[in-house]
C-alpha positions as CSV (number, residue, x, y, z in Angstrom):
1,X,19.7,-66.6,17.0
2,X,16.8,-64.6,15.2
3,X,17.6,-61.0,14.7
4,X,14.6,-58.4,15.8
5,X,12.5,-58.0,12.9
6,X,13.3,-54.8,10.6
7,X,11.3,-53.7,8.0
8,X,12.3,-53.9,4.3
9,X,11.7,-49.9,3.5
10,X,13.9,-49.2,6.4
11,X,17.0,-50.5,5.0
12,X,16.4,-48.9,1.9
13,X,16.1,-45.2,3.5
14,X,18.6,-45.1,6.6
15,X,20.9,-43.1,4.3
16,X,18.2,-40.9,3.0
17,X,17.4,-40.1,6.8
18,X,20.7,-39.2,7.7
19,X,20.7,-36.9,4.6
20,X,17.8,-35.4,5.2
21,X,18.5,-34.7,9.1
22,X,21.9,-33.2,7.7
23,X,20.0,-31.2,5.5
24,X,17.4,-29.9,8.1
25,X,20.7,-28.9,10.6
26,X,22.6,-27.1,7.8
27,X,19.1,-25.0,7.2
28,X,18.2,-24.2,10.8
29,X,22.0,-23.3,11.5
30,X,21.8,-20.7,8.9
31,X,19.0,-19.4,9.8
32,X,19.9,-18.9,13.5
33,X,22.7,-17.3,11.8
34,X,21.1,-14.8,10.1
35,X,18.4,-14.0,12.5
36,X,21.6,-13.2,15.4
37,X,23.6,-11.2,13.3
38,X,20.1,-9.1,12.0
39,X,19.2,-8.9,15.8
40,X,22.1,-8.4,18.0
41,X,25.2,-8.1,15.2
42,X,27.6,-5.3,16.6
43,X,28.6,-4.4,12.9
44,X,31.8,-2.6,12.3
45,X,33.7,-0.2,15.1
46,X,32.1,3.1,14.8
47,X,29.4,2.2,12.0
48,X,25.5,2.2,12.9
49,X,24.5,0.6,10.0
50,X,26.1,-2.9,10.5
51,X,24.2,-3.0,14.1
52,X,21.5,-5.2,14.8
53,X,18.0,-3.7,15.7
54,X,18.2,-4.9,19.6
55,X,21.9,-2.9,19.9
56,X,20.4,0.0,18.2
57,X,17.6,0.2,20.6
58,X,19.6,-0.1,23.8
59,X,22.1,2.3,22.3
60,X,19.1,4.5,22.1
61,X,17.8,3.8,25.5
62,X,21.6,4.9,26.8
63,X,21.7,7.7,25.1
64,X,18.4,8.8,26.6
65,X,19.3,8.1,30.2
66,X,22.6,9.6,29.7
67,X,20.8,13.1,28.1
68,X,18.3,13.6,31.1
69,X,19.2,15.9,33.3
70,X,18.2,15.2,37.1
71,X,17.7,18.7,38.1
72,X,15.8,19.8,35.2
73,X,12.1,19.3,35.6
74,X,11.1,20.8,32.7
75,X,13.2,19.1,30.3
76,X,11.1,17.8,27.3
77,X,13.3,16.7,25.0
78,X,16.1,13.9,25.5
79,X,18.0,13.7,22.2
80,X,20.0,16.2,23.7
81,X,21.4,17.8,27.3
82,X,19.7,20.8,27.5
83,X,17.6,22.6,30.6
84,X,15.2,25.3,29.6
């Protein structure tokens, strides 16, 4: 029984292909980890410096919604809950 034709250059490069695949996987996982921490990282408790960009923006949105006084039509600043 004759084995299917396999080019000679592939016999020598199967190990290299595996190493390159693993290296690319390590790089992809490292990039994904860095992006995840910088975008949605929660940081330590009580510290805003370690929070990701999306979490910071979401916190700002929640504070603006919380500081909005529903019965005050003249409110212009939503940084603090005040009604002129």
